[in-house]
N, C-alpha and C positions, 0 to 999 in steps of 0.2 A: 281571828275568824275571817277577817277581810281578805286574807291571801288564798283561802281555799278555792274560790272561783277561778283564780288564775292558775292554780295547780291543776285543777280538773281540766281546764281548757288546754293547757300544755300537754297533758297526758293524751287527750283526744287527738291533738295535732300529731303527736309522735306515732300514735297507732295508725292514723290515716297515712302518714308518710311511709311507714313500714309496709303497709298494704299496697301502696302505689309502687314502691320499689320492688316488692315481690312480684307484682303483676308485670313490671317492666322486665325483670329477670326471666320470668316465664315466657314473655313474648320473645325475648332475645333467643332463648333456648329453642323456641318453636321456629325461629327464622332459619331457613335452610339455604345454603349457598350451593349453586350448581358449579361443578368442576369437571374437567376432563382428565382422564388418567390413562396411563399405559403401564403394563407390568415391567418391572426390571428384569433384564435377561442376563444370562451369562454367556460370554463368547470369548474367542481367542483374541488376545491383545498383543500386538507386536511392539516391542520397545525399541525406539530408534535413538542413535547418537547423532546429534546435529553438529555438523562441522562445516568449515569453509575450506576452499581449495582453489587450485588453479589448473586450467586445462593445459596439457602438454601434447605435442605431436607424438605419434607412435614412432616416427623416425624423422630426423632432421639432418640432412647431409649437404655439405658443400662438395660438389663434384669437381674433381681436378682431372688432369690428363696424365697418362703414363708415358707419353713420348713428347719430345719437343716438336714444335711445329707452328704453322700459321693457320688461323681459323679460315676455312674456305666457305662453309655453309652453316647456317643456324636453322634448325628444323622445328622450332617451337616459339611460342609467345609466352610472356609472363602471365601466370594465372591459368595456363593450360593444364588440363589433367592428362597424365601420361601413364602408360602401362610399362611394367618391367620389360626391358629389352627394346623399347622404342628408340629409334635413332634421334639423338638430340643435336649433336654437333659433328661436322666433318672437317678434319684438318687436311691440308695439302699433303698428298701421299707419294709424289713422284720419287723422292729420295728413298722411301721405304720399299717401293716397288723394285727399284734398281738393286737394292740390297737383297731382296728375295731372289731376284734373278742371279745375282752373283753367288749367293749361297747355294742355289740349285746347281749351278755349274760346278762349284767346288764339291758338292756331294756326288755329282756324276763322276768327277775325276777320282775322288777317294774310293768310290765304289769299285771303279776299274782297278785302281792300285791294289786294293785288298784282294780282288779276284786273282790278279797275276801273282801276288805274294803267296796266296794260298796254294795255287797250282805249283809254283816253284818249290814251296816247302814240301808238298806231297812227293815231288821227284827227289828232293834232297833226302827226305826221310827214307825212301826206298834204297837210295844209294848208301845211306848210313847203315841201314840194316844189312846191306850186302857187304859192308866193310870197305866200300870204295872211298868214302870221304871221312874226314876226322870228326871228332866230337866238336871241335871248335867251329868247323864249317857248318855242322848241323845246328849248333846253338845260334850262330849268326843268322841263319835263315829263319829260325824259329822266332828270334827277336824281331826280325823285319816283318814277319806276319803279325805279331802283336802290335807293332807300331802302325802298320796299315789298318788294323782293326780300330786302334785308338783314333787314328786320323779320321776314319769313317764316322765314328761316334761323335767326334768334335764337329765334323761337317754337318751331321744331322742336327746337333744341338744349335749350331749357328743358323741353320735354315729354320728350325722351329722358332728361334728367337726373332728372326727377321719377319716371319709370318705373323707372329704375335704383335710385333711393333706395327706392322701394316694394319692388322685388325684394330689396334688401339688408336689409329687415326680416326676411327668412328667411335664417338662417345655415346654410350647407350644408357638408358634410364636404369638405375640399380634396383628399383622397386616401383610398385604402383604409387603414384603420388601426384602432387601439384607443383608446378614450377613457381616458386615464390620470388625468385630473383635471378636476373641475368647479369653476369659480371663482365662479359666480353662482347666484342662486335666482330664482324667480318674484317679480316686483315690483322687482327690482334695476334702478336707473337706470344705463344704460351710455352711455359717450361714445365717439364715433368715434375709433378708433386708440389710445385711452388705456386702455380697459378690457379685460382678458383675460377671455374667456368660458369657455374650456376648453383643455385640452392634449390633442393627439392625436399618437400615435406610430405609425410604420410599422415593423414588425419582420419582414416577409417580403417580400423578403429582409432579412437582418440583416447589418450590417457588423462586421468585426473589425479593430482597429487593432493592428498588430504593431510591436515595437521590435527591430531587428536590428542586430548589430554591423557597423561600417562595412566590415570586411574582406570581407563578402559582397555589397557593393553591385553589383559587376560580374556576380555570379551570379544575382541575383534579377531576373526580368523579368515584365512584365504578362502575364497569361494562365496563369501557372504554378499548379499545383494546391496548395491548402492543406488540410491535414487538422487538424481542431480537436477537442480533447477538453475536457470540463469536469467538475469534481468532482460536480456535481449528477447527471450521467448517466455513471457510470464505465464502463458497458458499451457506450456508444455513441460513434461518431465522426461528425463532420459535415464535409462537403467543400465547398470553394468555390474561387474563382479570384481571383488578385490583379488588381485593376483600376486601381490607382494607386500609384505609388512617389514619395514626397516626395523631391525632389532635394537637400534641405538635410540636412546632417549636424549633429546637435545637439552643440555643442562640449562641453557639460557631461558627456555620456555617451558620446560617440563612437559614436552609433547613429543609424540613420535609420528613418523610419516608412514603412510600406506598409500598404495597405488591401485587404481582400478581402471579397467578398460570399458569403454562405452561404444556401442555400435553407432556409427555416424554416416550412414549411406547417403544422406542428402547433403552432407558437408555443412550442416547448419552450425555445428560447434566449431569454434576456431581456437587455436592455441593462444594462451594468454588470458582468456576470459576468466573472470572471477565467478565462482560457483558456490552455491549452498548445497550441501549433501547430507543425506540421511543414511545411516548404516543400521540395518536391522540386526540387533545383537541378542535379542531374547524374546520369549513369548510367555504369556500367562493366560490362564482361563479365569477371567474376572467378570464381576457384575458391572453392567453398563446401563446408563439411563440417558435420556435426551439431555443435551447440554442446556436447553431452555428451561428445564425443570429446576436447575440449580440457581438459588438466590444467594447473592453475596451481601453481607452487611458488616461493616467495620472489620473487614478482613476475614470474616467467618463465613463459610459456605454451609448452606442448609437447604433442605427441600421439605415438602409436605407429602406425607403418606396418607392414604385413606384406610382406616382400620374400623370395620363395622360401618357406622355412619358418621364417624368423627374424623376430623383432620388432625394429624399428628406431626408436629414440627420436629425434625431430626437433624442433628449436626452431621456434616459429611467430612470424610477425609477423602479427597479426590486424587486421582492419578493423572494419567495423560489424557489429552483430548484426542479423539479419534476422528477419522473421516466420517462424512455423512452426519455431522452434528451430534455425535455421541460422546459421552463423558465416562471415563473409567471411575468407579467408586471403590475405594479400598475398605472403608468402614462407614456404617450408618444405614445401609440398605441391603436387604437380602434378595436373592433371586425370587421372583414372583411377587414381590411387594408392589402394591398399586401406587404409582408415583404421579403426583399432580403436575400436569404440563400446561393447563389452561385454568386461570383463576387463582393461582397461588399467591399473587401479589396482594390480594384483598383478604387472605385467610389469616386467622389467628389460631394458635394452638388450642385444640379442643372444639373448634367450630363444628356444627352439624353441617353435613354436606350431602349433596345428591351427586353420585359419581356416574359419569358417562364415559364410555370408551372413546378415546381420541381417534379421530379418523383423519388421515392425511389427505388434503385436497389434491385433486389430480394435477392441478397446475404446480403444486409444490414438489411433485415427484420428478426426479431428474433421471 
């Protein structure tokens, strides 16, 4: 009988505790958290392949001479931009002028010889037809005419070659470009085909050589857009198009090479620079949400949705990150779902919320 008061007292304490807990739970359910939301949208997503590469000149040529001679004048400075046909180097040309004069004289002589041979043959042909001369005499004069014609052709060819050699004493720029190196000075003796005079490079447009894993071979096509960035200009991007895909796979790296051309009117890009490139190889129409709405925890991505007046925690399967701070979502969120972008870090699954539409501050707009 003595324990009954203790049992009754314990029962009253338990009832009081349950009542307090119930009131606490009710208060918790009544607490509403304010969050800001945006609707998930569906938009076109472009999938890029990220690769590295090297810039190459469109053309890179060591210019040599086509005649022997001595450098008389140099008409450029290293680093100078030149146009196709600009005069770069002049060789001494006296010897070649004399050869042109000699060839012209020879041509004059052979022209006269052919004229007289033709006139003589015309007379011999008439005499032959009249039966005055023999077949042998007729054939002899016919042969002399052909010989005179051959001599004339040879003299013309000699003159043409002499004029070409004279022209070749002036070395011209083969294409628009920049003089990157000078190899000779005034007074240098140069030999046909053996002596390098200068190096000229063309860097507008400029080429980029990319090395891409073999698994992307079927996705990359000529004409696709390439976006290139270099460390030298961190705030700039340069765009071009793929113009050639090497069909060979390098067995050592299991990669293939492709080449793109980039416009480079300001000559900012230089051959040899290391680049990072993105090749746009496909598109999809996907659901996207702001990247800041995604919360990561122990390698798992999730976000909160607002359904009714409750917060719902959903796991995400994310795709690629897009420009302007957006994130592609492959699974977990449907188009039109209200996604929490402010206040998500203090939410628990099932919390009551008051949702407000998120507004971007003017200073955040770029």
